[in-house]
ChimeraX commands (.cxc) that place a marker at each C-alpha (Angstrom):
marker #1 position -1.15,-12.43,43.80 radius 0.5
marker #1 position 0.99,-10.43,41.42 radius 0.5
marker #1 position 4.75,-9.99,41.74 radius 0.5
marker #1 position 4.12,-6.34,42.67 radius 0.5
marker #1 position 1.72,-7.15,45.52 radius 0.5
marker #1 position 4.05,-9.87,46.83 radius 0.5
marker #1 position 6.42,-7.07,47.89 radius 0.5
marker #1 position 3.95,-6.06,50.58 radius 0.5
marker #1 position 3.04,-8.01,53.70 radius 0.5
marker #1 position -0.55,-9.04,54.31 radius 0.5
marker #1 position -0.76,-6.40,57.06 radius 0.5
marker #1 position 0.36,-3.64,54.67 radius 0.5
marker #1 position -2.10,-4.79,52.00 radius 0.5
marker #1 position -4.96,-4.86,54.52 radius 0.5
marker #1 position -4.23,-1.41,55.94 radius 0.5
marker #1 position -3.69,0.04,52.46 radius 0.5
marker #1 position -7.00,-1.40,51.28 radius 0.5
marker #1 position -9.01,0.02,54.20 radius 0.5
marker #1 position -6.94,3.05,55.30 radius 0.5
marker #1 position -8.48,3.36,58.77 radius 0.5
marker #1 position -8.34,6.87,60.26 radius 0.5
marker #1 position -7.78,8.50,56.87 radius 0.5
marker #1 position -9.23,11.87,55.97 radius 0.5
marker #1 position -9.72,15.11,57.87 radius 0.5
marker #1 position -11.22,15.49,61.33 radius 0.5
marker #1 position -14.84,16.59,61.42 radius 0.5
marker #1 position -16.84,18.45,64.01 radius 0.5
marker #1 position -15.12,21.78,64.46 radius 0.5
marker #1 position -11.63,23.01,65.14 radius 0.5
marker #1 position -11.57,23.34,68.94 radius 0.5
marker #1 position -8.45,21.66,70.26 radius 0.5
marker #1 position -7.31,20.55,66.79 radius 0.5
marker #1 position -3.63,20.57,65.91 radius 0.5
marker #1 position -1.48,19.07,63.18 radius 0.5
marker #1 position 1.88,17.53,62.46 radius 0.5
marker #1 position 3.30,17.31,58.96 radius 0.5
marker #1 position 6.45,16.06,57.26 radius 0.5
marker #1 position 7.54,15.67,53.66 radius 0.5
marker #1 position 10.44,14.11,51.79 radius 0.5
marker #1 position 9.82,14.62,48.10 radius 0.5
marker #1 position 13.04,12.81,47.24 radius 0.5
marker #1 position 11.53,9.73,48.90 radius 0.5
marker #1 position 8.06,10.30,47.50 radius 0.5
marker #1 position 6.39,10.72,50.88 radius 0.5
marker #1 position 4.16,13.31,52.57 radius 0.5
marker #1 position 2.22,12.74,55.80 radius 0.5
marker #1 position -0.08,15.06,57.74 radius 0.5
marker #1 position -1.68,14.05,61.02 radius 0.5
marker #1 position -4.59,15.98,62.52 radius 0.5
marker #1 position -5.61,15.42,66.11 radius 0.5
marker #1 position -8.17,16.69,68.52 radius 0.5
marker #1 position -6.34,17.23,71.80 radius 0.5
marker #1 position -7.59,17.83,75.31 radius 0.5
marker #1 position -5.21,18.67,78.12 radius 0.5
marker #1 position -2.21,17.69,76.03 radius 0.5
marker #1 position -3.65,14.23,75.21 radius 0.5
marker #1 position -4.86,12.99,71.84 radius 0.5
marker #1 position -8.57,12.26,71.82 radius 0.5
marker #1 position -8.93,11.56,68.09 radius 0.5
marker #1 position -6.37,11.33,65.29 radius 0.5
marker #1 position -6.70,11.20,61.50 radius 0.5
marker #1 position -4.18,11.35,58.69 radius 0.5
marker #1 position -3.69,12.28,55.08 radius 0.5
marker #1 position -0.70,11.03,53.14 radius 0.5
marker #1 position 0.87,10.60,49.75 radius 0.5
marker #1 position 3.34,7.84,49.03 radius 0.5
marker #1 position 3.77,4.13,48.59 radius 0.5
marker #1 position 1.58,1.51,50.31 radius 0.5
marker #1 position 4.17,1.21,53.12 radius 0.5
marker #1 position 3.86,4.94,53.88 radius 0.5
marker #1 position 0.08,4.93,53.91 radius 0.5
marker #1 position -0.16,1.72,55.95 radius 0.5
marker #1 position 2.27,3.06,58.56 radius 0.5
marker #1 position 0.39,6.37,58.80 radius 0.5
marker #1 position -2.92,4.53,59.19 radius 0.5
marker #1 position -1.51,2.29,61.91 radius 0.5
marker #1 position 0.05,5.23,63.77 radius 0.5
marker #1 position -3.14,7.34,63.61 radius 0.5
marker #1 position -5.27,4.44,64.80 radius 0.5
marker #1 position -2.97,3.80,67.74 radius 0.5
marker #1 position -2.77,7.48,68.66 radius 0.5
marker #1 position -6.59,7.64,68.71 radius 0.5
marker #1 position -6.87,4.53,70.84 radius 0.5
marker #1 position -4.46,5.87,73.45 radius 0.5
marker #1 position -3.58,2.34,74.54 radius 0.5
marker #1 position 0.18,2.84,74.33 radius 0.5
marker #1 position 2.75,5.58,74.73 radius 0.5
marker #1 position 2.38,8.03,71.84 radius 0.5
marker #1 position 6.10,7.92,71.02 radius 0.5
marker #1 position 5.86,4.13,70.62 radius 0.5
marker #1 position 2.81,4.45,68.36 radius 0.5
marker #1 position 4.78,6.51,65.83 radius 0.5
marker #1 position 8.24,4.89,66.12 radius 0.5
marker #1 position 9.46,4.12,62.59 radius 0.5
marker #1 position 11.52,1.11,63.63 radius 0.5
marker #1 position 8.54,-0.45,65.38 radius 0.5
marker #1 position 6.19,0.27,62.48 radius 0.5
marker #1 position 8.72,-1.17,60.01 radius 0.5
marker #1 position 9.11,-4.38,61.99 radius 0.5
marker #1 position 5.40,-4.88,62.42 radius 0.5
marker #1 position 4.59,-4.16,58.78 radius 0.5
marker #1 position 7.55,-6.03,57.29 radius 0.5
marker #1 position 8.93,-2.93,55.58 radius 0.5
marker #1 position 12.25,-3.50,53.78 radius 0.5
marker #1 position 15.27,-1.46,54.86 radius 0.5
marker #1 position 15.34,0.56,51.63 radius 0.5
marker #1 position 11.87,1.96,52.48 radius 0.5
marker #1 position 12.79,3.01,56.03 radius 0.5
marker #1 position 13.19,6.65,54.99 radius 0.5
marker #1 position 9.49,6.80,54.15 radius 0.5
marker #1 position 8.57,5.58,57.61 radius 0.5
marker #1 position 10.83,8.22,59.12 radius 0.5
marker #1 position 8.55,10.78,57.43 radius 0.5
marker #1 position 5.61,9.21,59.29 radius 0.5
marker #1 position 7.57,9.41,62.54 radius 0.5
marker #1 position 8.60,13.04,61.93 radius 0.5
marker #1 position 4.99,14.07,61.27 radius 0.5
marker #1 position 3.93,12.22,64.41 radius 0.5
marker #1 position 6.60,13.91,66.52 radius 0.5
marker #1 position 5.48,17.35,65.33 radius 0.5
marker #1 position 1.88,16.41,66.13 radius 0.5
marker #1 position 2.83,15.31,69.66 radius 0.5
marker #1 position 4.78,18.52,70.26 radius 0.5
marker #1 position 1.88,20.64,69.06 radius 0.5
marker #1 position -0.67,18.63,71.03 radius 0.5
marker #1 position 1.30,19.14,74.25 radius 0.5
marker #1 position 0.67,22.88,73.84 radius 0.5
marker #1 position -3.12,22.46,73.56 radius 0.5
marker #1 position -4.83,22.94,76.88 radius 0.5
marker link #1:1,2 radius 0.2
marker link #1:2,3 radius 0.2
marker link #1:3,4 radius 0.2
marker link #1:4,5 radius 0.2
marker link #1:5,6 radius 0.2
marker link #1:6,7 radius 0.2
marker link #1:7,8 radius 0.2
marker link #1:8,9 radius 0.2
marker link #1:9,10 radius 0.2
marker link #1:10,11 radius 0.2
marker link #1:11,12 radius 0.2
marker link #1:12,13 radius 0.2
marker link #1:13,14 radius 0.2
marker link #1:14,15 radius 0.2
marker link #1:15,16 radius 0.2
marker link #1:16,17 radius 0.2
marker link #1:17,18 radius 0.2
marker link #1:18,19 radius 0.2
marker link #1:19,20 radius 0.2
marker link #1:20,21 radius 0.2
marker link #1:21,22 radius 0.2
marker link #1:22,23 radius 0.2
marker link #1:23,24 radius 0.2
marker link #1:24,25 radius 0.2
marker link #1:25,26 radius 0.2
marker link #1:26,27 radius 0.2
marker link #1:27,28 radius 0.2
marker link #1:28,29 radius 0.2
marker link #1:29,30 radius 0.2
marker link #1:30,31 radius 0.2
marker link #1:31,32 radius 0.2
marker link #1:32,33 radius 0.2
marker link #1:33,34 radius 0.2
marker link #1:34,35 radius 0.2
marker link #1:35,36 radius 0.2
marker link #1:36,37 radius 0.2
marker link #1:37,38 radius 0.2
marker link #1:38,39 radius 0.2
marker link #1:39,40 radius 0.2
marker link #1:40,41 radius 0.2
marker link #1:41,42 radius 0.2
marker link #1:42,43 radius 0.2
marker link #1:43,44 radius 0.2
marker link #1:44,45 radius 0.2
marker link #1:45,46 radius 0.2
marker link #1:46,47 radius 0.2
marker link #1:47,48 radius 0.2
marker link #1:48,49 radius 0.2
marker link #1:49,50 radius 0.2
marker link #1:50,51 radius 0.2
marker link #1:51,52 radius 0.2
marker link #1:52,53 radius 0.2
marker link #1:53,54 radius 0.2
marker link #1:54,55 radius 0.2
marker link #1:55,56 radius 0.2
marker link #1:56,57 radius 0.2
marker link #1:57,58 radius 0.2
marker link #1:58,59 radius 0.2
marker link #1:59,60 radius 0.2
marker link #1:60,61 radius 0.2
marker link #1:61,62 radius 0.2
marker link #1:62,63 radius 0.2
marker link #1:63,64 radius 0.2
marker link #1:64,65 radius 0.2
marker link #1:65,66 radius 0.2
marker link #1:66,67 radius 0.2
marker link #1:67,68 radius 0.2
marker link #1:68,69 radius 0.2
marker link #1:69,70 radius 0.2
marker link #1:70,71 radius 0.2
marker link #1:71,72 radius 0.2
marker link #1:72,73 radius 0.2
marker link #1:73,74 radius 0.2
marker link #1:74,75 radius 0.2
marker link #1:75,76 radius 0.2
marker link #1:76,77 radius 0.2
marker link #1:77,78 radius 0.2
marker link #1:78,79 radius 0.2
marker link #1:79,80 radius 0.2
marker link #1:80,81 radius 0.2
marker link #1:81,82 radius 0.2
marker link #1:82,83 radius 0.2
marker link #1:83,84 radius 0.2
marker link #1:84,85 radius 0.2
marker link #1:85,86 radius 0.2
marker link #1:86,87 radius 0.2
marker link #1:87,88 radius 0.2
marker link #1:88,89 radius 0.2
marker link #1:89,90 radius 0.2
marker link #1:90,91 radius 0.2
marker link #1:91,92 radius 0.2
marker link #1:92,93 radius 0.2
marker link #1:93,94 radius 0.2
marker link #1:94,95 radius 0.2
marker link #1:95,96 radius 0.2
marker link #1:96,97 radius 0.2
marker link #1:97,98 radius 0.2
marker link #1:98,99 radius 0.2
marker link #1:99,100 radius 0.2
marker link #1:100,101 radius 0.2
marker link #1:101,102 radius 0.2
marker link #1:102,103 radius 0.2
marker link #1:103,104 radius 0.2
marker link #1:104,105 radius 0.2
marker link #1:105,106 radius 0.2
marker link #1:106,107 radius 0.2
marker link #1:107,108 radius 0.2
marker link #1:108,109 radius 0.2
marker link #1:109,110 radius 0.2
marker link #1:110,111 radius 0.2
marker link #1:111,112 radius 0.2
marker link #1:112,113 radius 0.2
marker link #1:113,114 radius 0.2
marker link #1:114,115 radius 0.2
marker link #1:115,116 radius 0.2
marker link #1:116,117 radius 0.2
marker link #1:117,118 radius 0.2
marker link #1:118,119 radius 0.2
marker link #1:119,120 radius 0.2
marker link #1:120,121 radius 0.2
marker link #1:121,122 radius 0.2
marker link #1:122,123 radius 0.2
marker link #1:123,124 radius 0.2
marker link #1:124,125 radius 0.2
marker link #1:125,126 radius 0.2
marker link #1:126,127 radius 0.2
marker link #1:127,128 radius 0.2
marker link #1:128,129 radius 0.2
view
């Protein structure tokens, strides 16, 4: 393990390596909506895409640019939103993602970008009937 990789928890490294739920949705645009946020000063951009039905997320994917913490958090949030096993607001909560991924306080702003993109997605999905 290098000094650089030691800055990231095993969970972050695993998610960053595999990036589950990354890439665009496939299979048409019916019921598809997005949520996006950017903070160039923090080096982070996140875009979620979700297929919604009756205001609920059926499938969620993401695209992002940023550090491994940003990408790992976006992957975890998208996976949880797709699974629908917890409240959507909990799935995207930056403080929860940071604690679970072992993100240092100085990187919290990047996870707030993930949360902001997720909040926009949830607002837009609520409008899809």
